[in-house]
C-alpha positions as CSV (number, residue, x, y, z in Angstrom):
1,M,162.2,130.7,23.5
2,T,163.0,131.5,27.2
3,V,165.3,129.5,29.3
4,L,162.3,128.1,31.3
5,E,160.6,127.1,28.0
6,Q,163.8,125.4,26.9
7,L,164.1,123.5,30.2
8,R,160.5,122.4,29.9
9,A,161.0,121.2,26.4
10,L,164.1,119.2,27.5
11,Y,162.1,117.7,30.3
12,F,159.2,116.5,28.2
13,G,161.4,115.5,25.3
14,A,163.9,113.4,27.3
15,T,164.3,109.8,26.3
16,K,166.6,107.0,27.6
17,A,168.9,107.7,24.7
18,T,169.1,111.5,25.2
19,V,168.7,112.0,29.0
20,G,172.4,112.2,29.7
21,D,172.9,115.0,27.1
22,D,169.6,116.6,28.1
23,F,170.8,116.8,31.7
24,V,174.1,118.5,30.7
25,R,172.2,121.0,28.6
26,A,169.8,121.7,31.4
27,I,172.6,122.5,33.8
28,D,174.0,125.0,31.2
29,L,170.6,126.6,30.9
30,F,170.0,126.7,34.6
31,K,173.3,128.6,35.1
32,Q,171.9,131.4,32.9
33,L,169.1,132.1,35.3
34,T,169.7,135.0,37.6
35,V,166.3,135.7,39.1
36,E,165.5,133.5,42.1
37,E,161.9,133.0,41.2
38,E,162.9,131.6,37.8
39,R,165.5,129.4,39.4
40,E,162.8,127.9,41.7
41,K,160.5,127.2,38.7
42,A,163.4,125.7,36.8
43,A,164.4,123.5,39.7
44,V,161.3,121.4,39.1
45,F,162.4,120.5,35.6
46,M,166.0,120.0,36.7
47,E,164.9,117.5,39.4
48,G,162.6,115.7,37.0
49,I,165.4,115.3,34.4
50,A,167.8,114.2,37.1
51,E,165.3,111.6,38.4
52,M,164.8,110.2,34.9
53,R,168.5,110.0,34.5
54,R,168.9,108.0,37.7
55,E,166.0,105.7,37.0
56,W,167.0,104.9,33.5
57,A,170.7,104.4,34.5
58,A,169.6,102.0,37.2
59,E,167.6,100.0,34.6
60,G,170.6,99.8,32.4
61,G,168.9,101.7,29.7
62,G,170.7,105.0,29.8
63,P,174.2,106.2,29.5
64,R,176.2,106.3,32.8
65,K,178.5,109.1,33.8
66,G,182.0,108.0,33.1
67,G,180.8,105.7,30.4
68,G,182.6,102.7,31.8
69,K,182.9,100.0,34.3
70,S,180.9,100.3,37.5
71,R,182.6,100.4,40.8
72,P,181.4,99.5,44.3
73,P,179.7,102.4,46.0
74,G,182.2,104.6,47.9
75,S,185.2,103.3,46.0
76,A,187.5,105.8,44.3
77,P,187.9,105.9,40.6
78,A,191.1,104.4,39.2
79,R,193.8,107.0,38.4
80,A,195.6,107.0,35.2
81,D,198.9,107.6,36.9
82,S,198.5,104.8,39.5
83,P,200.2,101.4,39.0
84,A,198.1,98.5,38.0
85,R,196.8,96.4,40.9
86,S,197.0,93.0,39.2
87,G,200.0,91.1,38.0
88,P,203.6,91.2,39.2
89,R,205.0,94.3,40.7
90,P,207.9,95.9,38.8
91,R,211.3,95.3,40.4
92,K,213.2,98.2,41.7
93,P,216.7,98.7,40.1
């Protein structure tokens, strides 16, 4: 099965439950393409899978990247090494 055939199969086989993994797999497949004409054809499937992923995530039916709490648009993700923002601040010695 060619890369384009695999991308096509991912596109038509995507479900709310699988679209996150399908998208990751599609990116890996897309990276294998070296001929511009094939990349242009593959882009149609890539855009379709990405659109399904966005729509289903917006409906709350699909996995979200990061798998966690949502943040307001434009806010930075919390860093593991940053201090907590709630509660008392630690006292300096």
